[in-house]
N, C-alpha and C positions, 0 to 999 in steps of 0.2 A: 637562297645562297647564304653561306656562312659569312659572318663578319670577318673582314680581312684584318690580319695583324700588321703592325707597322713599327718602324723605328724612324730615326731622323732622315734616312736616305732610301728607304725601300718599303714596299708593301708586299706582303706574302701571306700565303695560307698553305702550310705544310702539315699534312696529316700522315700518320704512319700506323701500320698494324704490326705489332710485335707479338710473336709467339715464342714462349719460353717453355721448354720441356724439362720435366724432372729426369735426372740421370737414370738411364735404363728404364724410363717410363714407369717408375715405381708409383703406385697409386696411393700417395700419401697426402694429397691436398684436400684437407677438410675445409669447411667454411671458415672456422677461426684462423687456420693457417693462411688461407687465401686472403682474408681480411687484413691480417698482419703484414703479408707481403705487399698488399696494396698501400697500407699506411707507410711502409718504408719507401715505396715508389714515390708517393706524394711528398715525402720528406726530402728525398734526394733530387727530385725532378727540377725544382726551381734553380738549383745551382748550375744546371745545364740548359736553362731556358726551355724547359719541357713542361707541358701541361697535360695532365691526365684527362682524357675524355670519357673512356669506357673501360670497364674491367670485367672479365668473366673467367671462370675456370672450370676445368673438368678435374678428375681425380689425379691426372698425370701431366697437366699442362695449363698454362694461362694464356688468355688472349687479351691484349692490351691495345687500345687505340689512344694515340696521343698526338698533340700538336707540338711543333718545335720551331725554333728560330733558325734562320739560315746559318748562324754562327755555331749552332749546337754541334758538338762532336758526338754523334750518336753512338759510335762504337765504344768510346770512352764512357759515355753515360751508361750504356747497357752493361758493360763490364763492372763499373762501379756499383750499379744496382744489384747485379747478380752476386757480387762479392759480399756486399753489406747484408743483403737479405738472407743469403745462405748462412752467414755467421750468426746473425741475430735469431733467425728461426731455429737453428740447431741449439742455440743457447736457451731460448725461451720454451722450446718444445723438445726436451731431451729424449722423449720416446721416439722421435723421428730418426735420431742418429742410428738406432739399431736396425732400421729398415733401409738405410743407405749403404751403398757400396763405397768403401774407403771414405765415408762421410761426405761424399760429393753430392750436393743438393741439386744444382742445375746441370743440365747437359752443357758441354762446352760450346756447342753450336746454338744458333738462334735463327729465326726467320723474321726478316724485317721487310715489309712491303710498303711502298708509297700508296696512299689511299686518297680518294676524293678527286675533284677536278674533272675535266673533260677526258673522255677516252682518247687514247693515243691517235687513233685514226681521225678523230675530229680535229685534234691539234695539227696533225700532219696536213690535212686538207686546208685548214686555215692558213698555215704558213705557205703552202704551195700556191695559194691564190692571192697573195699579197703583192703589191706593186702595180704600177701602171702597165709595164711591158713584161708580163709574166713569163712569156716564153724565152726572153733574152736572159733573164736572171735566174731561172729555175735550175737547180741542181738536184736531180732525183736522189733520194736517199741511197739507192743501190749503187750510185757512182761515187759516193763519199768513201775516203780511205777508212779502214778499220783501225 
């Protein structure tokens, strides 16, 4: 099991898998460009209580696994990262600009998945079996309002 993170009043372990795609899936990510994108991620991450765990890339997208604090504003962090990395990479690798459409580096969208921990069904079963009089207090998930 991974070491838990903590602060004064809570203990947590929040892992995420982020996938960022180059606009129109242009195949422009080389090893040096990916490494520079990673350096920018590691520079910005601490300001948002984020820690990089894993990084890998293909020619048109990156996969990033990171840990975060409950106070982390993930969408703000991701947008700040995309903005800074786009600006710096285009400045430091001017040849990339010619391959981009309207100089847009990242696609506007992203995929962010929670990762790690027990599977949902295991957690559901654990919660359902808590308490001394389970049948009196149990509210099936299907009965909860949406």
